[in-house]
Residue, then its C-alpha position, 0 to 999 in steps of 0.5 A: m499529519i505527515e508532510l513532505d516537501a520536496l524531499t530528496k535523498k541522494f546516495g552518491g550518484t544515485v537519487a533514491v528520492d527525487g523531490l517528493s511532496f505529499t501530505v498524509k492526512p488523519g482519518q484514513v489509511t494511505g497506501f504507499l506503493g511502488p516497485n522495488g528500488a522506488g525509494k519507499s523504504t528510504t522515504m519512510r526512514i527519512i520520515v522517522g529520522l533514520d536517514r537525513p535528506t539531501s534537501g527538502s523536509a519531512t515533518v510529523n505533526g509539524r515537526p521533524f521526528a527527532s525534535h519530539r520529546a517523546p516520539l514513541r507517543e507521536v509516531g508508531v513505526l514498523l520498518d523492520a520486523s527482525a530489528v529486535h534483540k533476539g536474546r530478549s523475550g517479546y515482553a522485555h523488548l516492549l518493556a524496555l521501549a516502554r521505560t524510555h518514554g515513561l509508559p506503565v508496564s500495564r501498556v505492555e500487557e495491553v498491546l501484547a494482548m492486542v496483537g495476540l502474543q500474550d501466550v508467547a510473550r516470555r519466549r525469546a524473540g529470536r524463536y519467533s516465526l516471521g509472522m510472530a515477529q511482525r506482530l511484536g513489531i506492530a505491538a511496538a508501534l502501538l506501544g505509545d498510543p500514537s496519533v501517527v502509525l507508519l508501517d513497512e510491509p506489515i503483513n509479510g509472513l502473516d497467514p490469512d487470519g493474520v492479514l485480516w486482523v491487520r486489515t481490521l486493525l488498520r481501518g480501526l486506527a483510521s476511524e479513531g482519527r489517526t494518520v495511517l501510512v502503510s507500504s505493501h506489494l500486495m495490490s489485493e490487500m491495499a484494494v480493500t484496506a487503503d482509502h487513499l494511494l501514494i505511488i512512487g517510481r524511481g523516487r518520484l511521485l507518480a499518483d496521489t489519489g484515491l482508488d477509484e480516481l486511479i482506476a479511472r485515470v489509467g483507464v485499463g477497464s474492459v467490456l465482455v461482450r457476447g452475441p450470436d455473431p461474434g465474427a461480425l461484432h469483432e470486425t465492427l468493433v475493431r473498425r471503431g478502434a477498439t482492442v478485441v480479444a476473442e475467447d473460444t467460448g464466443t465471448l469478446t473482451v473489448s477495451g478502448l470503448t465503453s459498454a454504451e459505445i459498444g451497444e450503440v455500434a451494435a444497434g447501428r449494425r443490427l447486431v444482437l447482443s446477449e451480454l454486455t458486461p463492463r469489467r472494472a479494472s483491478l488496483e493491480e492492473a492500474y498499478m502495473e500500467l502506471t509504473r510500467d516505466a518505472v520498474e528498476y529490475q525487469g526479468v524476461a519471460r521464457 
């Protein structure tokens, strides 16, 4: 497991991570989400010993990362796909890592095949595309067959086939009982990949929850309503405190009331309904609602 206890990191007068406490459990994919500048990368760097916390602690399998005798066998890490010697081939890069941990050469071949780079393994890493570099970084993370996998934005630069491959890979690793922590800004992908979500903003924990629980908690769903007298229905629902948006097609998008409540309101006024469809909020909508006040950099619409 990955465990954080009151983790805090300050850079001068800036608090990048502010008292974070959470546990990343094995057997599930945990999505690590937050706006730019929320402290995700700093937190991940602290977990693997690249930054020292100002206070608090971060442990992997009960110990600080640096205290593991063979950390590559404990934790597989991808933080920056470009962090590779550009003059080395992908094969040479992985071979150097393998030799530091006494891993056999055959394991290098295995992970290259696993990520689909066997045909370009002897090419210099400096000539790799972004997607190829991401695959090489994932190969390095899996080299030691670790029980914990920590990936920062692993699908950047990947084509749709590559994105599907990463999704399947992460789900497979979790099904094997490994601990998987992955950060991403692609809410649509996290919605179909993550079992659990950790969301931070301005260095603080905003949510430690499942997808369904988050959407229910934020409550940004709506209901599509249609009837032969949309004007009367609109007026009635507004009087009951609902927020109603009327479409040109005569459909009403209603928030603030459940479909059952809307049905009761319509029945009470003897208004006929031809459609009453609950619309489940997306992860993106729930995320945006939750992090509304935690966005560090906001543009202005023109």
